C-alpha positions in Angstrom: 12.8 -4.7 19.0 10.0 -2.3 17.9 8.5 -3.1 14.5 9.7 -1.0 11.6 9.0 -1.0 7.8 12.0 -1.8 5.8 10.5 -1.6 2.3 7.4 -0.5 0.5 6.7 -0.8 -3.2 3.7 -0.1 -5.4 3.5 -1.6 -8.9 0.4 -0.8 -11.0 -1.0 -3.6 -13.1 -1.2 -3.1 -16.9 -5.0 -2.7 -16.7 -4.7 0.5 -14.6 -7.3 -0.8 -12.2 -5.1 -2.6 -9.7 -1.9 -2.0 -7.8 0.4 -4.6 -6.4 1.7 -3.5 -3.0 4.7 -5.2 -1.4 6.1 -4.5 2.0 8.8 -5.8 4.3 9.0 -5.2 8.0 11.2 -6.2 10.9 10.7 -6.4 14.7 8.4 -8.0 17.1 5.0 -9.1 15.9 2.2 -9.5 15.6 1.4 -6.3 13.8 -1.4 -4.8 11.8 -0.7 -3.0 8.5 -3.1 -0.4 7.1 -2.6 0.3 3.4 -4.1 3.3 1.6 -3.9 4.2 -2.1 -4.5 7.9 -2.8 -4.3 10.3 -5.7 -1.6 12.9 -5.8 -4.2 15.3 -4.5 -4.9 13.1 -1.5 -8.2 11.6 -2.6 -8.6 8.0 -1.4 -8.7 5.3 -4.1 -8.6 2.1 -1.9 -7.8 1.0 1.6 -7.1 -2.3 3.3 -6.2 -3.4 6.9 -4.2 -6.6 7.3 -4.3 -7.9 10.9 -2.2 -10.2 13.0 0.9 -10.4 10.8 3.9 -12.4 12.0 5.5 -12.9 8.6 7.9 -10.1 7.6 6.9 -9.9 3.9 3.6 -9.6 2.1 2.4 -8.9 -1.4 -1.2 -7.7 -1.9 -3.2 -6.5 -4.9 -5.5 -3.6 -4.1 -8.3 -2.8 -6.6 -9.0 0.9 -7.3 -12.6 1.5 -6.2 -13.1 4.7 -8.1 -12.6 5.6 -11.8 -9.0 6.8 -12.3 -7.6 8.4 -15.4 -4.7 6.6 -17.3 -1.3 8.1 -16.3 -2.6 9.4 -12.9 0.0 9.7 -10.2 -0.7 8.2 -6.8 0.8 7.1 -3.5 0.5 4.1 -1.2 0.8 4.7 2.5 1.6 1.8 4.8 1.0 2.2 8.6 2.5 -0.4 10.9 0.3 -0.7 14.0 0.5 -2.5 17.3 -2.9 -2.2 18.8 -3.9 1.5 18.4 -0.3 2.7 18.3 1.5 3.5 15.1 4.9 1.9 15.2 6.1 3.2 11.8 4.8 4.4 8.4 6.1 4.9 4.8 4.8 6.4 1.6 5.7 5.2 -1.9 4.7 6.9 -5.2 3.5 5.2 -8.4 2.1 6.2 -11.8 -0.8 4.3 -13.5 -0.2 3.1 -17.0 -0.8 5.8 -19.7 -2.7 3.4 -22.0 -4.1 0.6 -19.8 -4.5 -2.9 -21.2 -8.0 -4.2 -21.5 
């Protein structure tokens, strides 16, 4: 069975500087997952590549590497890869807190 993303969620931390990304996939592994956080305009905020996954669920915190205004809208894109081939992808939207905690 080809790998397929079943779920993708993005939950900003109260400080507005980190985003918890959770994903669930199904199918034959191992797979690699490329995660990218972007602004609503498409500007990159953070990126991560997780390699050699066999477990179907993962929760990761990505740190925003650029200053981002409170209340900014963003997206997370997850690309499920087997070698150089993209098996599946999903996009989920999120909004950073309007008044981040210190």
